[in-house]
N, C-alpha and C positions, 0 to 999 in steps of 0.2 A: 796089019793091026797097028802100025806105028802111028798113023794119024789118029787112031782112037785114043791112044795114051796121051797124045798131044792135046787133044781138045776135051777129053773127058777124064779129068783127074779123079782118083779115088776119093770118096766122100771124106774119109778120115784125114787125108792129106789136105783137102780143101778146108775142112773145119779147123785144122791146126793153124793154117796160115792166116785165118781170119780172127785169131785170138791174140790179144796183147796184154802184157802185164806192165803196168805203169806204177813205179814204186817211188815214194817220197821217203828220203832218209831223215831220221831225227831221233830224238829221245822222248819217251813217254813221261808224263807227269807235269803238273802245273808249273813246277819250278823251271822246266826247260821250254815251255810252250813258246815264249816270246824271245828265245835266244837265236843267235845267228846260225847255230848248228842245226836249227830246225827249219831252215829255208825250204828244204825238200818237202817236209810235211805241209807247209803253208801253201805251196804251189799246187800240190796234188789235192789238197782240200778245196782250193779254189776251182780246180778242174771239175771235181765231183759236184760242187754247187752249180757250176756252169752247165753241166750235163744233166742236172736234176737227180743225181744219185746220192744215196745216204749210206754212211759208213755203219757197219755193224761189227761187233767184236767176233773174231774167228780164230782159227789156229794161227799162232805166231803173229797176230796183228789185227788191225781194223781193216775191213775189206768193203769196198763198194763196187757194184757192178753197173756198167753203163754200156751204151752202144753209140757208135759214131761211124758214119759212112758205111754201114753194113757190117762193121767189125764189132766183135765182142770185147769189151774192156774190163779188166780186173784192176782196180785201183787199190794199192796196198800201202798202209802205214805200219811197218813192223813194230811189234811191242817188245822186241828182243834187246832193246837199246842198241846204240850205234855199232858197237864193236862186235855184234853178232847178227848184223843185218843179213848176211849171206845165208844164214840158216833158214830164215823166213822166205827169202827169194827162191832158194833151191826147192823148198817144199811146194810152193805154189806153182812154179814152173812144171814140176813133175806131176803134181796133182791134176792140173788142168791141161797138161800136155801142150804147153805153149813153147814154140821154138825160141831158141836163144836170140835170134835176130829180131824177135818181136818183144824183147825186154827193153824197157827204158827206165833208167835210174835217174832220179832228180836229186841233185846233191849240192851242198854249199861248197864254194871254192874260194880260198884265200888268194889264189894266184890271179884272180880276175878282179878288177876294180868293182866297187859296189855298183850294181845296176846292169852290168854286162852279163849276157847269157851266151853260152856256147854249147852247141851240140857236137858230140864226138862219138865215133863208132868203136873206139878202142882207146887204151892208154893204161899207164901205170896207176897205182893207187895214190901216188903223190904224197904219201904220209897220212892219208885220210883213213881212219880206222874202219869206217863203214865200207869203203871201197876195198880195203885190204881183206875184210871178211868175205866180201862177195867173190873176190878173186880166188881166195882159198877154197870156198865152197864149190865154185863153178869150174875151178882149174882152168881159168881162161881170163885174159884181159880184153877179149874181143866181145864186148857187149856195149850197147848204146848207153850214153849218159848225157844228161842235160845239166851243165855246170852253171850254178847261180852265183855270180860274183858277190862276195861280201867284203872284199878289200882286205888289207893287211895292216891296218893302222894300229900296230902294237909294237912294243919294244921287245928286244931279244929276251926269250924265256917267258913271254907272256901270251903265247899263242893260245893255250888252253883257256886262260881267263877271257881272252878276246872272243873265241868262237862260242864259249858257253855264257858269254855276257849278253845282256838284252840289247835290242836295237836302240840306237840313239833316236831322238825325236826327228832328226833330219832323215834318217833311214826309214823310220816308220812312215813319214810323209811320202817317201818315194816308192814304198813297197807295192802299193796298188798297181802301179805301172808295170812293175816286175811280174806280178801275178798275171796280168793281162797278156804280157808278151810271152810268158811261160806257157799259158794256155794255147796261144796261137802256134807256138813252136811244136807243142805236143800234138795238136790236131794236125798240123802239117806233116809231122813224122808218120802219123797213122795213115794219112790220106795219100801221100806221094812218096814216102820213104825217106831214109836218112840222108842220102846223097843230095837229092834235090832240095831238101830242107836246109842242109848246111850251106848250100850255094845261095839260098835265098836269105838266110838269117845270120850267118856267121860273119858277113862282111864287116 
């Protein structure tokens, strides 16, 4: 019977591996919409538009459902504010029975220059309140994250003002290219996995 279990996986297991949760981190409210801290929201919104999906308010956030390469996608923008993002993510992972390896968190990153994107399979929170909340809720640092570089052009003690500040005109001009690249990386992650995507895009 070994060959049977090799070629015919239980339907529940197959369904789980075909589900993905793509989460953009940010803060709700018009006062935060165009801030650097909402880079994750903006990329996931662009992905939803690209896939023809529409966000609707749900439990712990706005949710859009889409499909790509035969996979079912749940696109989430938590409404819990940044420092409680993990609560929304844990709820939707449990509710839809999505495996942790199929979670991708899209997040702003001050340690990367503006415009650079990096996919990682694990890592510390790096002082980011959203990632800290996720780590606490999942009890793990081993989840995929797409880091959106926003730079660190601020003086000592001004980090909060910088990340909660609005994009400069130059940054606004460059963000469409970031959205396009973010969409490409996310689609690659879904289609061919994290390892091959990192090899292709992280160079």
